[in-house]
N, C-alpha and C positions, 0 to 999 in steps of 0.2 A: 453760157454751157452747155454743152456738148449733151446730150442724151446719160452718152457711158459715160466721161466720167463727173454724171451727178449720178448715175451708179458703181461707178467705181470707190465716192467718196463718202457710198451710204456701209458704201460694203466695209471698206476700210476703220468705216466710225467701229459699225458696232462689233468685227471682230477686237478690237479696239478695250473695246467696254464691258466686247465675253473677254478676256483675257484678263482687266481688273476684275470684274467678278467676280470671277470662278478661282483662278488662282492668286493668288492674293502674295505667297508667297516664293512661288518659281522664275526668277527673270527670262525664263525664252521658253516656251511653252509653241502651240502651231499656231493657237489664235495669233495670236505677238508676230512669229513674219507673215499669217500669209498679211496682219494691216500693214505689214511693209510691204508688201509687190504692190496690196492695194492699192499706197499711197501710192508710190512710183505708178503703175498703169492709170491713175489719174494723172499725170504730171504730164505722162504721158500724154495721155484722148484733150488734158486743157493745152498742150501745145501743139498739136492735132488735127484739133478745131479754130484755129489762130486764121489757118488757109492765108502763111502772107505767102504774097508776091513776090518773086521777085525781077524783075525788070531789067535789066543792067547793061549798059548799049553802049555798041566796044563799035568800036570807027576801027 
């Protein structure tokens, strides 16, 4: 896992915990939206970190 993916994972977890700790009654808050954004960025960082090599044989 790359450093950026680990950073996004930590940010997603922290913002999710902040949502549940501070806003128990509200459904959608800024920390919850941030959690979703950081989770998407985490998945994108994981995909980008795989360094997939595509070498088709074209004849």
